[in-house]
C-alpha positions in Angstrom: -13.2 -10.2 5.8 -11.3 -10.2 2.4 -13.2 -11.5 -0.6 -11.8 -14.3 -2.5 -10.2 -13.6 -5.9 -10.2 -15.6 -9.0 -7.3 -15.3 -11.5 -9.6 -13.2 -13.7 -10.2 -10.6 -11.1 -9.0 -7.1 -12.1 -7.3 -6.5 -8.8 -5.8 -8.4 -5.9 -6.4 -5.6 -3.5 -9.3 -6.8 -1.5 -11.8 -4.2 -2.8 -15.4 -4.9 -2.4 -15.9 -6.1 -5.9 -13.5 -6.7 -8.7 -13.7 -4.8 -12.1 -14.8 -7.0 -14.8 -12.5 -8.4 -17.6 -14.4 -7.3 -20.7 -12.0 -6.0 -23.2 -10.4 -7.7 -26.2 -7.3 -6.7 -28.3 -9.7 -4.9 -30.7 -10.9 -2.7 -27.9 -7.4 -2.2 -26.4 -5.9 -1.0 -29.8 -8.9 1.4 -30.5 -8.8 2.6 -26.9 -5.0 3.4 -27.3 -5.6 5.0 -30.7 -8.7 6.9 -29.5 -6.8 8.3 -26.5 -3.9 9.4 -28.8 -5.6 10.8 -31.8 -7.2 14.0 -30.7 -6.2 17.6 -30.3 -2.5 16.8 -30.6 -2.9 15.6 -34.2 -5.8 17.5 -35.6 -4.9 20.9 -34.0 -1.4 20.6 -32.5 0.3 19.2 -35.7 0.0 22.5 -37.5 1.5 24.3 -34.6 4.5 22.1 -34.6 5.0 22.4 -38.4 4.8 26.2 -38.0 7.4 26.3 -35.3 9.9 23.8 -36.5 9.4 23.8 -40.3 8.4 20.6 -42.3 11.6 18.4 -41.8 11.8 19.5 -38.1 8.1 18.4 -37.6 8.8 15.0 -39.2 11.8 14.5 -36.9 9.9 15.7 -33.8 7.0 13.2 -34.4 9.3 10.4 -35.3 11.2 11.0 -32.0 8.0 11.3 -30.1 6.9 7.9 -31.5 10.2 6.4 -30.6 9.9 7.7 -27.0 6.3 6.5 -26.8 7.4 3.0 -28.0 10.2 2.7 -25.5 7.7 3.7 -22.7 5.0 1.3 -23.9 7.5 -1.5 -24.1 8.4 -0.9 -20.4 4.7 -0.7 -19.6 3.9 -3.9 -21.5 6.4 -5.9 -19.5 4.9 -4.5 -16.1 1.3 -4.9 -17.3 1.7 -8.5 -18.4 3.5 -9.4 -15.1 1.1 -7.5 -13.0 -2.3 -6.7 -14.8 -4.1 -4.5 -12.3 -6.4 -1.5 -12.7 -4.6 1.8 -11.6 -1.5 0.2 -13.1 1.3 2.9 -12.9 0.4 3.9 -9.4 0.6 0.3 -8.3 3.9 -0.3 -10.1 5.4 3.0 -8.8 4.2 1.9 -5.3 6.0 -1.4 -5.6 9.2 -0.5 -7.5 9.9 3.1 -6.6 8.2 3.8 -3.2 4.7 4.2 -1.6 4.8 8.1 -1.7 5.6 8.1 -5.4 2.9 5.5 -6.2 0.4 7.7 -4.4 1.7 10.7 -6.3 1.7 9.1 -9.7 -1.9 7.8 -9.2 -3.1 11.3 -8.4 -1.0 12.8 -11.1 -2.5 10.5 -13.8 -5.8 11.3 -12.4 -5.0 15.1 -12.9 -3.6 14.4 -16.4 -7.0 13.2 -17.7 -9.2 15.4 -15.5 -7.3 18.5 -17.0 -7.6 16.8 -20.5 -11.4 16.5 -20.0 -11.5 20.3 -19.7 -9.5 20.8 -22.9 -11.6 18.3 -24.9 -15.0 19.7 -23.7 -13.7 23.3 -24.3 -12.4 22.6 -27.8 -15.5 20.6 -28.8 -17.8 23.5 -27.5 -15.7 26.1 -29.5 -16.2 24.1 -32.6 -19.9 23.7 -32.1 -20.1 27.5 -31.6 -18.8 27.9 -35.1 -21.9 26.1 -36.4 -24.3 27.6 -33.9 -22.9 30.9 -32.8 -26.0 31.9 -30.9 -25.9 28.9 -28.6 -23.9 29.4 -25.5 -20.6 27.4 -25.1 -21.5 26.1 -21.7 -24.6 24.4 -23.0 -22.5 22.3 -25.4 -20.0 21.6 -22.6 -22.9 20.2 -20.5 -24.3 18.1 -23.4 -20.9 16.5 -24.2 -20.2 15.9 -20.5 -23.6 14.2 -20.1 -22.9 11.9 -23.1 -19.4 10.9 -22.1 -20.6 10.4 -18.5 -23.6 8.0 -19.7 -21.1 6.0 -21.9 -18.8 5.5 -18.9 -21.3 4.5 -16.3 -23.2 2.0 -18.5 -20.6 -0.9 -18.4 -17.0 -1.6 -19.3 -18.1 -3.5 -22.4 -20.4 -0.6 -23.5 -17.5 1.9 -22.9 -15.1 -0.2 -25.0 -17.6 -0.6 -27.8 -18.5 3.1 -27.9 -14.8 4.0 -27.8 -14.1 1.5 -30.6 -16.6 3.3 -33.0 -15.7 6.8 -31.9 -12.0 6.1 -32.5 -12.8 4.3 -35.9 -14.2 7.7 -37.3 -10.9 9.4 -36.7 -8.8 6.5 -37.9 -10.7 6.3 -41.2 -10.4 10.1 -41.6 -6.6 10.1 -41.0 -6.1 7.2 -43.5 -8.3 9.1 -46.0 -6.3 12.2 -45.4 -3.0 10.5 -46.0 -4.2 8.6 -49.1 -5.8 11.7 -50.8 -2.8 13.8 -49.7 -0.4 11.4 -51.3 -2.5 11.3 -54.5 -2.4 15.0 -54.6 1.4 15.1 -54.0 2.0 12.6 -56.8 -0.4 14.6 -59.2 -3.1 12.0 -59.5 -5.8 14.5 -58.3 -5.7 18.3 -58.7 -4.7 20.4 -55.7 -5.8 24.1 -55.4 -5.5 24.6 -59.2 -1.9 23.6 -59.4 -1.2 22.0 -62.8 2.1 20.4 -61.7 2.4 17.9 -58.9 4.2 19.8 -56.1 5.8 16.5 -55.0 7.9 17.3 -51.9 9.1 20.7 -52.9 7.5 22.4 -49.9 9.4 20.3 -47.4 12.8 22.1 -48.0 11.4 25.2 -49.9 12.5 27.4 -46.9 15.7 25.4 -46.1 15.9 22.2 -44.0 15.4 23.9 -40.6 14.0 27.4 -41.2 13.9 28.2 -37.5 17.0 26.3 -36.4 17.3 23.1 -34.5 16.0 24.3 -31.1 12.3 24.3 -31.9 12.5 20.6 -32.5 13.2 20.2 -28.8 11.0 23.0 -27.6 8.0 21.5 -29.2 8.6 18.0 -27.8 6.1 18.6 -25.2 3.3 19.1 -27.7 4.5 16.0 -29.7 4.7 13.8 -26.7 1.2 14.9 -25.6 0.0 13.9 -29.2 1.2 10.3 -28.4 -0.3 10.4 -24.9 -3.1 7.9 -24.5 -1.1 5.0 -25.7 -0.5 4.1 -22.1 -4.3 3.5 -21.6 -3.4 0.0 -22.6 -1.7 -0.3 -19.2 -4.7 1.1 -17.2 -7.1 -1.3 -19.1 -4.9 -4.4 -18.5 -6.9 -5.1 -15.3 -10.1 -5.2 -17.4 -8.7 -7.3 -20.3 -9.3 -10.8 -21.3 -5.9 -12.8 -21.3 -3.7 -9.7 -20.7 -0.5 -11.8 -21.3 -1.6 -12.4 -24.9 -3.5 -9.2 -25.6 -1.5 -6.4 -24.0 1.8 -6.9 -26.0 -0.3 -7.4 -29.3 -2.2 -4.2 -28.5 1.0 -2.2 -27.8 2.7 -3.1 -31.0 -0.3 -2.6 -33.1 -1.1 0.8 -31.6 2.4 2.2 -31.6 3.1 1.3 -35.3 -0.3 2.6 -36.5 0.3 5.8 -34.6 3.7 6.4 -36.1 2.4 5.9 -39.6 -0.6 8.2 -38.9 1.3 10.9 -37.3 4.4 10.9 -39.6 2.2 10.4 -42.6 0.0 13.3 -41.7 2.9 15.6 -41.2 4.5 14.6 -44.5 1.3 15.3 -46.3 0.6 18.6 -44.7 4.2 19.8 -45.1 4.4 18.7 -48.7 1.1 20.4 -49.7 1.2 23.6 -47.6 3.9 26.2 -47.1 4.8 25.7 -43.4 3.8 29.3 -42.3 0.2 28.3 -43.4 0.1 25.2 -41.2 -0.2 26.9 -37.8 -3.6 27.7 -36.2 -5.0 31.2 -36.4 -5.9 32.4 -33.0 -9.6 33.3 -33.8 -10.8 29.8 -35.0 -9.9 26.4 -33.7 -11.1 24.8 -37.0 -8.5 26.5 -39.1 -6.8 23.0 -38.9 -4.3 22.1 -41.7 -6.7 19.1 -42.2 -9.4 21.6 -43.3 -7.1 23.5 -45.6 -5.8 20.4 -47.4 -9.2 18.9 -47.9 -10.6 22.2 -49.2 -7.6 22.6 -51.6 -8.2 19.0 -52.9 -11.7 20.1 -53.7 -13.7 18.1 -51.2 -17.1 19.8 -50.7 -18.0 20.8 -47.0 -14.4 20.1 -46.0 -14.6 22.4 -43.0 -17.8 20.8 -41.7 -16.5 17.3 -42.3 -13.3 17.9 -40.4 -15.2 19.9 -37.7 -17.5 16.8 -37.2 -14.4 14.5 -37.1 -12.6 16.7 -34.6 -15.6 16.9 -32.3 -15.9 13.0 -32.4 -12.1 12.9 -31.7 -12.4 15.2 -28.7 -15.3 13.3 -27.4 -13.5 10.0 -27.9 -10.4 11.3 -26.0 -12.7 12.6 -23.2 -14.4 9.2 -23.0 -11.0 7.5 -22.6 -9.9 10.1 -20.1 -12.8 9.7 -17.9 -12.3 6.0 -17.9 -8.7 6.2 -17.0 -9.0 8.8 -14.3 -11.9 7.1 -12.6 -9.9 3.8 -12.5 -7.0 5.7 -10.8 -9.5 6.9 -8.1 -10.9 3.5 -7.7 -7.4 2.0 -7.3 -6.6 4.6 -4.5 -9.9 3.6 -2.7 -9.1 -0.1 -3.1 -5.9 0.6 -1.2 -7.8 2.5 1.4 -5.9 5.7 0.5 -9.3 7.3 -0.3 -12.7 6.6 1.4 -14.2 3.2 0.5 -17.2 4.9 -1.3 -14.8 5.6 -4.3 -14.4 1.9 -5.0 -18.3 1.4 -5.0 -19.2 -0.3 -8.3 -22.6 -0.5 -10.1 -24.1 -3.8 -11.0 -22.5 -3.6 -14.4 -19.0 -3.2 -12.7 -18.2 0.5 -13.2 -16.9 2.7 -10.3 -19.8 5.2 -10.2 -18.6 7.5 -7.4 -15.1 7.9 -9.0 -16.7 8.7 -12.4 -19.0 11.4 -10.9 -16.1 13.1 -8.9 -13.8 13.0 -12.0 -16.4 14.7 -14.0 -15.8 17.8 -12.0 -12.6 18.1 -14.2 -14.8 19.4 -16.9 -15.5 22.6 -14.7 -12.7 24.7 -16.3 -14.5 24.0 -19.7 -17.6 25.5 -18.3 -15.7 28.6 -17.1 -14.0 29.2 -20.4 -16.8 31.3 -22.0 -16.3 34.0 -19.3 -12.5 33.7 -19.2 -10.5 33.6 -22.3 -11.1 30.0 -23.7 -7.8 29.9 -25.6 -5.7 30.8 -22.5 -7.5 28.1 -20.4 -7.2 25.6 -23.4 -3.4 26.2 -23.6 -2.8 26.0 -19.8 -4.9 22.9 -19.4 -3.0 21.3 -22.4 0.3 22.3 -20.7 -0.7 20.7 -17.4 -2.0 17.5 -19.1 1.2 17.2 -21.2 3.6 17.7 -18.3 1.9 15.4 -15.9 1.8 12.8 -18.7 5.6 13.0 -19.1 6.1 12.6 -15.3 4.0 9.4 -15.5 6.0 8.0 -18.5 9.2 8.8 -16.7 8.0 6.8 -13.7 7.0 3.8 -16.0 10.5 3.7 -17.3 12.0 3.8 -13.8 9.6 1.1 -12.5 10.5 -1.3 -15.3 14.2 -0.6 -14.7 13.9 -1.4 -10.9 11.5 -4.3 -11.6 13.9 -5.9 -13.9 16.9 -5.6 -11.6 14.9 -7.1 -8.8 13.8 -9.9 -11.2 17.5 -10.8 -11.9 18.4 -10.5 -8.3 15.9 -13.1 -7.3 17.6 -15.5 -9.7 15.2 -15.2 -12.7 16.1 -14.6 -16.3 14.5 -12.4 -18.9 13.2 -15.5 -20.7 11.2 -16.4 -17.6 9.0 -13.3 -18.2 5.9 -13.8 -20.3 6.7 -10.5 -22.1 10.1 -8.9 -21.8 11.0 -5.3 -23.1 13.9 -5.8 -25.5 17.4 -4.2 -25.1 17.4 -3.9 -21.3 18.7 -1.6 -19.8 19.0 0.7 -22.8 15.2 0.9 -23.4 14.2 2.2 -19.9 17.3 4.5 -19.6 16.7 6.1 -23.0 13.0 6.4 -22.3 13.7 8.1 -18.9 16.2 10.5 -20.2 14.0 11.7 -23.2 11.0 12.1 -20.9 13.1 14.3 -18.4 14.4 16.4 -21.4 10.8 16.8 -22.6 9.6 17.9 -19.2 12.4 20.4 -18.9 11.5 21.8 -22.4 8.2 23.1 -20.9 10.1 25.8 -19.0 11.3 27.2 -22.4 7.7 28.4 -23.2 6.7 31.4 -21.1 3.0 30.8 -21.8 3.3 27.3 -20.2 5.1 28.4 -17.0 1.9 28.8 -15.1 1.0 25.1 -15.8 4.5 24.0 -15.1 4.6 25.7 -11.6 0.9 24.4 -10.9 2.1 20.8 -11.6 5.2 21.2 -9.3 2.9 22.4 -6.5 0.5 19.5 -7.1 3.3 17.0 -6.9 4.6 18.5 -3.7 1.1 18.5 -2.1 0.7 14.8 -3.1 3.9 13.8 -1.3 3.0 16.0 1.7 -0.6 14.5 2.0 0.8 11.0 1.7 3.3 11.7 4.5 0.6 13.2 6.7 -1.8 10.2 5.9 0.7 7.7 6.8 1.9 9.5 9.9 -1.7 9.6 11.1 -2.3 6.0 10.2 0.9 4.8 12.1 0.1 7.0 15.1 -3.5 5.5 15.1 
């Protein structure tokens, strides 16, 4: 017998108990910022500047923000119209096809499960710089336990913890941009320089010292930096009044991220020669943030930034475990996984889905024995590529949804939230995401991750075909 659903239920899929609507706009915005501000900004930004040069990096991040904004507008329209947990999989199922819906749900689960590995690995590497005699796997277990507890407590507790974890990094980024601009304009000293550098470093080596190609080859890193914004869509099913809160959160999050990312790149590029911005291979904490803070003269700059990056990584892992477990819950609610995966605790969290997703941290545990940086880069590549596929699907879903909407005699004005400039927005978002995905093949170190993703996608379609064949024959 199907349970009855109130309009406030998180899903209309006849699961044993609905997820609770416990999130406000404040939680949604910070969930989105928390998912996005992590390794991509604190560690990846220097890499992009080193490869593309300062002006190229600013263009890359601006383009990345524009792509993210187009995708989020498409997602906003779908999430307001159909606010369910496990959102993209549900939209792909309805507006592309059941096989693709199944694949996207699993792929998004893989995105965040792989990311869990990168976050725990990077956080453990950073802790080892403070405590070199403590084994990396001990830190990985401690961090995994902390994130696990925050996730199983309750949706409200998770949202609240994510709000404060994300706030630490937001305050750091704002402080970095403000102090950096003061140094650029000569209001505070910078590394013994008597004259304000202004923006000399931006073009000191020419506008595009490595040519234009690196702008496109680094797009995957840049897009990964903006990944996490789509968490708003996952959380729509657990949000109070999604029609009002989701569009507000999307606009607030994207504009803040653009200012944070582009502002950060401008500050780093103006203050440091671009060759100095990239990471050295030996230490993760040789982040451009540390260098700039140290040159400004802030005491314990390295320790402060290390602490902030660790909280950033834990915040991103916290968001990731939340997102991946909701995908598993959605598959179970549609009876594409055993019912045990949609089992909820009294506080409304999918306990079995959370436990199984935690096994995604295993690569982090292995990384001490097998080159941590190789594992880190490959996991990052898998997470970035799978994210791009999900974004591509979101654009296609919105395009198909809107065409169906018009065919059924409705107008755009009938929607509670309509993405502007249809069909340009979904088409451009789709094309840019495809180009970004293809760019992964240009980096030989990312090819193992690329092939792994292709095989995973093929296995998803194959298992869906077998599952439905068996189901129909039974």
